[in-house]
C-alpha positions in Angstrom: -55.8 89.0 6.5 -54.6 86.2 4.2 -51.6 88.3 3.2 -50.8 89.2 6.8 -50.9 85.5 7.6 -48.5 84.8 4.7 -46.2 87.6 5.7 -45.8 86.2 9.3 -45.7 82.6 7.9 -42.8 83.3 5.6 -41.1 86.2 7.5 -41.8 88.7 4.7 -41.1 92.2 6.1 -41.9 91.0 9.7 -40.2 88.5 12.0 -41.4 84.9 11.1 -44.0 83.8 13.6 -46.1 80.7 13.1 -48.5 81.7 16.0 -49.3 85.1 14.4 -49.6 83.5 10.9 -52.1 80.9 12.3 -54.1 83.7 13.9 -54.4 85.7 10.7 -55.0 82.6 8.5 -57.8 81.7 10.9 -59.5 85.1 10.7 -59.4 84.9 6.9 -60.5 81.2 6.9 -63.5 82.0 9.1 -64.5 84.6 6.5 -64.6 81.9 3.8 -61.2 82.3 2.1 -60.4 78.8 0.8 -56.6 79.4 0.6 -56.6 80.5 4.2 -58.7 77.4 5.1 -56.1 75.2 3.3 -53.2 77.0 5.1 -54.7 76.8 8.6 -55.6 73.2 8.0 -51.9 72.5 7.1 -50.8 74.2 10.2 -53.0 72.0 12.4 -51.7 69.0 10.5 -48.1 69.9 11.2 -48.7 71.5 14.6 -47.1 74.8 13.5 -48.4 77.8 15.4 -51.3 75.8 16.8 -51.5 72.5 18.8 -51.4 69.6 16.3 -54.9 68.3 15.6 -55.8 65.9 12.8 -59.5 66.6 13.5 -59.1 70.4 13.1 -56.9 69.9 10.0 -59.7 67.7 8.5 -62.3 70.3 9.4 -60.6 73.1 7.6 -59.6 70.9 4.6 -63.3 70.0 4.3 -64.2 73.7 4.0 -61.5 74.3 1.4 -62.4 71.2 -0.5 -66.0 72.1 -0.6 -65.0 75.3 -2.4 -63.0 73.3 -5.0 -59.5 73.5 -3.5 -57.7 70.5 -5.1 -54.8 70.6 -2.6 -57.2 70.3 0.2 -59.0 67.4 -1.5 -55.7 65.6 -1.8 -54.7 66.1 1.8 -58.2 65.3 3.0 -58.1 62.1 1.0 -54.9 61.0 2.8 -56.6 61.7 6.1 -59.5 59.4 5.1 -57.1 56.7 3.9 -55.4 56.7 7.3 -58.4 57.5 9.5 -56.6 60.5 10.9 -59.0 63.1 12.3 -61.9 61.5 10.4 -63.4 57.9 10.3 -61.3 55.8 8.0 -63.0 55.6 4.6 -61.2 54.3 1.5 -64.3 55.0 -0.5 -64.3 58.7 0.4 -60.5 58.9 -0.3 -61.0 57.4 -3.7 -63.9 59.8 -4.4 -61.7 62.8 -3.6 -58.8 61.4 -5.6 -61.2 61.0 -8.6 -62.4 64.6 -8.3 -58.8 65.8 -8.7 -57.8 63.2 -11.2 -60.4 64.3 -13.6 -58.6 67.6 -13.7 -55.5 65.9 -15.1 -53.6 66.1 -11.8 -50.9 63.4 -12.2 -50.5 62.7 -8.5 -54.3 62.2 -8.1 -54.3 60.0 -11.2 -51.6 57.9 -9.6 -53.5 57.6 -6.3 -56.7 56.7 -8.0 -54.9 54.2 -10.3 -53.4 52.5 -7.2 -56.9 52.3 -5.6 -58.1 50.4 -8.6 -55.0 48.3 -8.8 -55.3 47.2 -5.1 -59.1 47.3 -4.9 -59.1 49.8 -2.1 -62.2 52.0 -1.9 -63.3 50.8 -5.4 -63.7 47.5 -7.1 -60.4 46.1 -8.1 -59.8 46.5 -11.8 -56.5 46.4 -13.7 -58.2 48.0 -16.7 -59.3 51.0 -14.6 -55.9 51.1 -12.9 -54.3 51.6 -16.3 -57.0 54.1 -17.3 -55.6 56.4 -14.6 -52.0 55.3 -14.3 -51.2 55.8 -18.0 -52.0 59.5 -18.2 -50.0 60.1 -15.0 -47.1 58.1 -16.4 -47.2 60.1 -19.6 -47.0 63.3 -17.6 -43.8 62.1 -16.1 -44.9 60.7 -12.7 -42.1 58.2 -11.8 -44.2 56.0 -9.6 -46.9 55.7 -12.3 -44.2 54.9 -14.9 -42.9 52.1 -12.6 -46.4 50.7 -12.1 -47.0 50.8 -15.9 -43.8 48.9 -16.3 -45.0 46.1 -14.0 -48.4 46.0 -15.6 -46.9 45.8 -19.1 -44.6 43.0 -17.9 -47.5 41.1 -16.4 -50.0 41.9 -19.1 -52.6 43.3 -16.6 -54.9 45.9 -17.9 -52.7 46.3 -21.0 -51.1 44.2 -23.6 -48.2 42.1 -22.3 -45.0 43.7 -23.6 -41.5 43.4 -22.1 -40.4 46.1 -24.5 -43.0 48.5 -23.2 -42.1 47.4 -19.6 -38.4 48.2 -20.2 -39.4 51.6 -21.7 -41.5 52.5 -18.7 -38.9 51.3 -16.2 -36.2 53.3 -18.0 -38.3 56.5 -17.8 -38.8 56.0 -14.0 -35.2 54.9 -13.5 -33.9 58.1 -15.0 -35.9 59.9 -12.3 -34.0 57.9 -9.6 -36.9 55.5 -8.9 -35.1 52.7 -7.0 -37.5 49.9 -7.9 -37.4 50.8 -11.6 -33.6 50.9 -11.5 -33.5 47.4 -10.1 -36.1 46.1 -12.5 -34.3 47.7 -15.4 -31.1 46.0 -14.2 -32.9 42.7 -14.3 -34.2 43.3 -17.8 -30.7 44.3 -19.0 -29.1 41.3 -17.4 -31.6 38.8 -18.9 -32.2 40.6 -22.2 -36.0 41.0 -21.6 -37.5 43.6 -24.0 -34.1 45.1 -24.7 -30.7 43.7 -25.9 -28.8 41.9 -23.1 -26.2 44.0 -21.5 -24.6 43.1 -18.2 -22.6 46.3 -18.1 -25.9 48.3 -18.3 -27.3 45.9 -15.7 -24.4 46.6 -13.4 -24.9 50.4 -13.8 -28.6 50.2 -12.8 -28.0 47.7 -10.0 -25.4 50.1 -8.6 -27.8 53.0 -8.6 -30.6 50.9 -7.0 -28.1 49.6 -4.4 -27.1 53.1 -3.5 -30.8 53.7 -2.6 -30.9 50.7 -0.3 -32.3 47.9 -2.6 -30.7 44.8 -1.1 -31.7 42.7 -4.1 -29.7 45.0 -6.3 -26.6 44.4 -4.1 -27.1 40.7 -4.6 -27.5 40.9 -8.3 -24.5 43.2 -8.5 -22.5 40.7 -6.4 -23.4 37.9 -8.9 -22.1 40.0 -11.8 -18.8 40.6 -9.9 -18.6 37.0 -8.9 -18.9 35.8 -12.5 -17.2 38.7 -14.2 -20.2 39.7 -16.3 -20.3 43.3 -17.3 -17.7 44.2 -14.8 -14.2 43.0 -14.0 -14.3 39.9 -12.0 -13.7 40.4 -8.3 -14.6 37.9 -5.6 -13.6 40.4 -2.9 -16.2 43.0 -4.2 -18.8 40.3 -4.7 -18.3 39.0 -1.1 -18.5 42.5 0.3 -21.7 43.2 -1.5 -23.2 40.0 -0.3 -22.1 40.8 3.3 -23.8 44.2 3.2 -27.1 42.7 1.9 -26.9 39.8 4.4 -26.4 42.3 7.3 -29.8 43.7 6.2 -31.4 40.3 6.4 -31.4 39.4 2.7 -31.7 35.6 2.4 -30.3 35.4 -1.1 -27.1 37.1 0.1 -26.8 34.7 3.0 -27.0 31.8 0.6 -24.4 33.4 -1.7 -21.9 33.8 1.2 -22.0 30.0 1.9 -20.2 29.6 -1.5 -17.3 31.6 -0.1 -17.3 29.8 3.3 -17.2 26.5 1.4 -14.1 27.5 -0.6 -10.9 25.8 0.4 
């Protein structure tokens, strides 16, 4: 029955039909198959083949989670975080994240680390945050790498080290993490933890700006205005400030006053 559900779900050898897929998944789920329980829960979550119902999604995720399905535990934790289909409980979310994190799941380690960093569902602890964020970062999770960069820069839960911070930011930036690209631009511009390089700063600011980081537009504007790391161009600087200002950035609005004050 699980396979029949999968066939209809993916259109393998039969016309794709979410309603039939849900029906077969339900039959299999009611028989105790945890994969089917996970799948029918996801269909209720998305409203595919069945009416959308957070409560039903949570009910099936619970069954799958009780059988050790880590994907179900992760999805169920999110429902508890947001109080969707279940009473909101940050404590229960953290408990589920920890169950999966202890199996070396980098996403669960990130989630649990953030719980400790923010004191959500657990007692706030930078040390415990690093305890879970670090292995996630080492496994290549870009958000965890970004968070480790911030903690290394601030000296929270780990030794303060601009060099380590720059290293973590670079790893995340290379995975297109916008915040890390912006922070790496700052560290290049000011020579924090790495040799000063305004040309490198401009490159990282440009990448962050392409992802909508208004602060990066401003910093890139400053580099163009001063001719640092890029060829000086007041026209480009002004345009960058204008784009950021249109998005409500106060720094950009102040920068534009310099141009309006020019004779």
